[in-house]
C-alpha positions in Angstrom: 0.2 0.1 -0.3 1.3 3.5 -1.0 1.5 6.0 1.8 0.0 9.4 1.1 0.1 12.8 2.8 -2.4 15.3 2.8 -2.7 19.1 2.6 -4.4 22.1 1.1 -2.7 23.7 -2.0 -0.6 26.6 -2.0 -2.3 29.8 -3.3 -0.1 29.5 -6.3 -1.4 26.1 -6.9 -4.8 27.1 -6.7 -4.1 29.9 -9.4 -2.9 27.1 -11.2 -5.8 24.8 -10.2 -6.4 23.2 -13.8 -3.2 22.6 -15.0 -2.8 20.7 -11.8 -6.0 18.3 -11.7 -5.7 17.6 -15.7 -2.3 16.5 -14.7 -3.4 13.8 -11.8 -3.1 9.8 -12.9 -6.8 9.7 -14.5 -6.7 13.3 -16.6 -9.0 15.0 -13.8 -12.6 15.4 -13.9 -14.7 18.9 -15.2 -16.3 18.8 -11.7 -13.0 18.5 -10.0 -12.0 22.2 -12.3 -11.7 26.0 -11.5 -14.7 26.4 -13.4 -16.9 24.1 -11.5 -15.6 25.5 -7.9 -16.9 28.7 -8.4 -20.1 27.5 -9.5 -20.3 25.7 -6.2 -19.4 28.6 -4.2 -22.5 30.6 -5.5 -25.1 27.1 -4.2 -24.4 26.8 -1.2 -20.9 25.3 -0.6 -17.1 26.2 0.4 -14.7 24.8 -1.6 -11.3 23.8 -0.8 -8.2 22.1 -2.2 -7.0 19.5 -1.4 -3.6 18.0 -2.6 -2.7 14.0 -1.9 1.2 13.4 -1.9 3.0 10.0 -2.4 6.5 8.9 -3.6 5.3 8.5 -7.1 2.8 11.3 -7.6 0.5 13.9 -6.5 -3.1 14.1 -6.7 -5.1 17.5 -7.0 -8.6 17.5 -5.8 -11.7 19.6 -5.3 -13.4 19.3 -1.9 -16.8 20.8 -1.3 -17.8 21.4 2.5 -20.8 22.1 4.6 -21.5 22.7 8.2 -24.0 21.6 10.4 -24.8 22.5 14.2 -23.4 20.2 16.4 -22.0 17.5 13.8 -19.4 19.6 12.3 -18.3 19.5 8.9 -19.0 17.1 5.7 -16.5 17.2 3.0 -17.3 15.8 -0.5 -14.0 14.6 -2.4 -16.6 15.3 -6.1 -15.8 12.3 -8.6 -12.4 12.0 -6.5 -10.0 11.2 -5.6 -8.2 11.0 -8.7 -5.8 7.8 -8.0 -3.9 5.8 -10.1 -5.1 2.5 -9.0 -8.1 1.2 -6.6 -5.1 -0.1 -4.0 -4.4 3.6 -3.5 -7.7 4.0 -1.7 -6.5 2.8 1.6 -3.4 5.2 1.7 -6.0 7.8 1.0 -8.2 7.2 3.8 -6.1 7.2 6.1 -4.2 10.6 5.0 -7.9 11.9 5.3 -8.2 10.8 9.0 -4.4 12.1 10.1 -5.1 15.3 8.2 -8.4 15.8 9.4 -7.3 14.7 13.1 -3.6 16.8 13.3 -5.4 19.8 11.9 -8.2 19.6 13.8 -10.6 20.3 11.3 -14.1 19.5 12.3 -14.9 16.7 9.7 -17.4 14.1 11.0 -17.1 12.3 7.4 -16.1 12.3 4.1 -17.4 11.7 0.9 -15.6 10.2 -1.6 -16.6 8.8 -5.6 -13.4 8.1 -7.4 -14.0 7.0 -10.8 -12.8 3.6 -10.5 -14.4 1.1 -12.8 -17.0 -1.2 -10.5 -15.8 -4.5 -9.7 -15.6 -7.4 -6.9 -12.2 -6.7 -6.5 -12.3 -2.9 -6.2 -15.3 -3.3 -3.7 -13.4 -5.6 -1.4 -10.5 -3.1 -1.4 -12.5 0.0 -0.8 -15.1 -1.6 1.9 -12.0 -2.7 3.3 -10.4 0.4 4.2 -13.7 1.0 6.2 -15.5 3.0 3.6 -19.3 3.1 3.6 -21.4 2.6 0.8 -24.0 5.1 0.2 -26.7 6.3 -2.5 -24.5 8.0 -5.9 -25.0 11.6 -6.6 -23.6 11.6 -10.2 -25.3 11.0 -13.6 -22.4 9.4 -15.0 -21.6 6.7 -12.4 -22.6 4.7 -14.8 -22.1 6.2 -18.5 -21.2 5.7 -21.9 -17.2 6.3 -23.1 -15.7 6.7 -26.3 -12.5 6.5 -27.1 -11.9 9.4 -29.8 -8.2 9.0 -30.4 -8.6 7.0 -34.2 -8.7 9.4 -37.1 -12.2 10.5 -38.1 -13.2 7.9 -40.6 -12.1 4.9 -38.3 -14.1 6.7 -35.4 -17.0 6.8 -37.7 -16.8 2.8 -38.2 -16.1 2.2 -34.6 -19.7 3.9 -33.5 -22.3 1.4 -32.9 -24.4 0.9 -36.1 -27.4 2.8 -35.4 -25.4 5.9 -34.1 -23.1 5.6 -37.5 -25.8 5.5 -39.6 -28.0 8.3 -38.4 -24.8 10.3 -38.3 -24.3 9.4 -42.2 -28.3 10.0 -43.1 -28.3 13.6 -41.3 -25.1 14.9 -43.2 -26.9 13.0 -46.4 -30.2 15.0 -46.0 -28.4 18.1 -45.2 -28.9 18.8 -41.8 -27.0 21.9 -40.4 -25.3 21.9 -36.9 -24.3 25.6 -35.3 -22.0 26.7 -32.4 -24.3 29.6 -30.9 -23.1 32.6 -28.7 -23.2 32.4 -25.2 -26.1 34.7 -24.9 -29.2 34.8 -22.4 -31.5 34.2 -25.3 -29.6 31.0 -26.3 -29.0 29.8 -22.6 -32.6 30.4 -22.0 -33.4 28.2 -25.3 -31.2 25.7 -24.0 -32.7 25.4 -21.1 -36.2 25.1 -22.6 -34.7 21.8 -24.5 -33.2 20.4 -21.7 -36.5 20.7 -19.4 -38.8 19.3 -22.1 -36.4 16.3 -23.0 -34.7 15.6 -19.2 -38.4 15.6 -17.5 -40.3 13.9 -20.1 -38.4 11.0 -20.4 -36.7 10.3 -16.9 -39.2 12.6 -14.1 -35.8 14.0 -12.7 -36.0 17.0 -11.8 -33.4 19.6 -13.4 -31.8 22.2 -11.1 -32.7 26.2 -11.4 -32.0 28.1 -14.6 -29.4 30.3 -12.4 -27.1 27.1 -12.2 -27.1 26.6 -15.4 -26.4 30.1 -16.8 -23.5 30.2 -14.2 -22.2 26.8 -14.6 -22.3 27.8 -19.1 -20.9 30.8 -18.6 -18.1 29.8 -16.2 -17.0 27.0 -18.8 -17.1 28.7 -22.0 -15.2 32.0 -20.9 -12.7 29.8 -19.7 -12.0 27.8 -23.1 -13.7 24.8 -21.8 -17.7 24.8 -23.0 -19.7 25.2 -26.4 -23.1 25.2 -26.8 -24.3 23.6 -29.7 -28.2 24.0 -31.9 -29.9 22.2 -34.6 -33.1 24.7 -36.3 -36.1 24.0 -37.4 -38.1 26.7 -38.7 -35.8 29.2 -37.3 -36.3 27.6 -33.7 -33.8 25.4 -31.7 -34.8 22.2 -31.7 -31.8 20.3 -30.3 -29.4 21.9 -28.0 -26.3 20.3 -26.4 -23.8 21.8 -23.7 -19.8 20.2 -24.1 -17.3 20.5 -22.2 -13.5 20.0 -22.7 -11.4 19.2 -20.1 -7.7 17.6 -20.4 -8.2 15.0 -22.3 -11.6 14.3 -21.9 -14.8 15.6 -23.6 -17.9 15.6 -22.0 -21.8 15.7 -23.3 -22.9 17.7 -20.5 -26.3 19.1 -21.0 -28.6 18.3 -24.1 -32.7 18.2 -25.0 -34.9 18.7 -27.6 -38.2 19.0 -28.8 -40.0 16.1 -28.7 -41.6 16.6 -32.6 -38.9 16.9 -35.1 -38.9 16.4 -38.6 -34.7 16.2 -39.1 -34.0 12.7 -39.1 -30.4 12.0 -37.2 -30.3 15.6 -35.8 -29.3 14.9 -32.1 -26.7 12.0 -33.3 -25.5 14.6 -35.8 -24.9 17.1 -32.9 -23.1 14.9 -31.0 -20.2 13.6 -33.7 -20.0 17.3 -34.2 -19.6 18.1 -31.0 -17.0 15.0 -30.6 -14.7 16.0 -33.8 -14.3 19.9 -32.0 -13.1 18.3 -28.9 -10.7 16.2 -30.4 -9.2 19.2 -32.3 -8.5 20.1 -28.9 -7.1 17.3 -27.7 -9.5 15.1 -26.0 -9.2 11.5 -26.7 -12.3 10.3 -24.3 -16.0 11.3 -24.6 -18.4 10.6 -21.9 -22.1 10.4 -22.6 -22.9 11.7 -18.9 -25.1 9.1 -17.3 -26.7 5.8 -18.6 -28.7 3.4 -16.4 -26.4 0.9 -14.8 -24.9 -1.8 -17.3 -27.0 -4.3 -15.6 -30.7 -2.5 -16.3 -30.4 -0.9 -19.6 -32.5 -3.0 -20.9 -35.3 -2.0 -18.1 -37.6 0.4 -19.5 -39.0 1.2 -16.0 -35.4 2.7 -15.3 -35.6 6.6 -15.8 -32.6 6.6 -18.1 -33.6 4.6 -20.3 -34.4 6.5 -23.1 -31.2 8.4 -22.9 -29.5 5.0 -22.5 -30.7 3.7 -26.0 -29.4 7.1 -27.2 -26.0 7.3 -26.0 -25.0 3.6 -26.3 -25.8 4.1 -29.6 -22.3 5.7 -29.9 -20.5 3.5 -27.3 -21.7 0.2 -27.1 -20.9 -0.6 -23.5 -21.8 1.3 -20.7 -19.0 1.7 -17.9 -20.0 1.3 -13.9 -17.9 3.1 -11.5 -17.9 2.6 -7.7 -20.1 5.3 -7.4 -20.1 6.9 -3.7 -18.9 6.3 -0.3 -18.8 7.9 3.1 -15.3 7.7 5.5 -16.1 7.8 8.7 -14.4 9.9 10.8 -16.6 10.4 13.9 -18.7 7.3 14.2 -20.9 8.8 16.8 -21.7 11.7 14.7 -22.3 10.2 12.0 -24.8 7.7 13.0 -26.7 10.8 13.9 -26.7 11.8 10.2 -27.5 8.9 8.5 -30.6 8.6 11.0 -31.7 12.0 10.5 -29.0 14.6 9.6 -28.9 14.1 6.4 -32.7 14.1 5.7 -33.3 16.6 7.8 -30.4 18.7 6.4 -31.4 18.4 2.7 -35.3 19.4 3.5 -34.4 22.7 5.1 -32.0 23.6 2.6 -34.2 22.6 -0.2 -36.9 24.5 1.5 -34.9 27.7 2.4 -33.3 27.8 -1.2 -35.7 26.1 -3.4 -32.4 24.3 -4.4 -31.2 20.9 -4.8 -28.8 20.2 -1.4 -25.6 18.4 -3.4 
C-alpha cells in the first residue's frame, strides 16, 4: 500500500488549479475544475483544494464543504480522489483521517466517488479500508464512454451501427449544426430544451436556470465549453452543451423538441461535438449518464431512453464504484445517517428552493 500525505494546496497551486488537476493520474474531472468550484461557491458550498502526495505522484482534488450545528463539517470529494489504482484508496483514507485529526478540521465524514471501474475486487479494497457504500450522487457513475483517439473515418466506423447510420443520414440530408453564442436568449432556449427532454423522459427534476447559466458561462469563458444547436423553422430543436477538460470531452447537458422532422439531428450534434473536442486534444468522450449496465434494457429505469441514445455511439456501459462515506466520527455519522442528512436536505431545499448536493 502506498503511503499518502494530505494538505491544502498553496495559493500558487490554486491559481494554476486546472493544470494540476488535468495532470492527475486519470486526467482529472470537470467536476474538480476551477470553473465548477466557482459554481458551487455560489450555490451553498465552501470549496477547498486538497493535495495528496506519495512517492510516485501527487493528486489534486476539489473538496466541497458544508457545516452543520453539533455535527461539524461534511466533506465531499466530488468525483475524487483521482488515484492511479484502487489499491491507493486505503492510503488516501488514512491520509484523510490523519490530516483531519492533526489539523483539527472538525470533519465528521468524507464522501468520495473516485472514477474507479466497478468490480468485486475494487469493492473489496474500498470496503476493506472501512468505507461505507452510500447512494450515488452523480449521473455518470454509470455512463457510455467512447475512445475518440482514432482518425475521423475510423472513429465513425467504430460507432455502434445505429449511431453511425443516423450520423450518415443526417449529413446526407443536409442537417446543419451550429455553434452559438453564449447569450441570454440561447441559454434560455437551451434550458427549455433540457427541461422538455429530461423531465419528460426521465422524471428527473432539472436544477434552476440560474445554476446552469452560471455553469455554462464559467466553462465557456475559460475556453472549456461550447453550445451547439440544430434549428427547425428558425427555432432551436436540438441543443447540447459540451465540455473539453484536459483529455476528456463530456456531453454535459442536452435536450430536444419532442416532435422533429430532421432524422439523425441529435446524433449529428454529438458527432460534431466529438470532432470539435478531438481537435482540442481530447481522447475520450463521456456521454454523461446511462442506466447501470445491468439495467440498460429495463424500460422502467428513468434513464432508459437516454441510455438507448447514448449507447448508439458507444456499445457498452461503464459502471464506476460510485459514492462511499469515510467515517471520521462514528457517533456523529450515526446521527447524520439516522436523521441529519434527511433533515439538512429538506431544510436547505425548503429555504432556498435548490438541490442540496
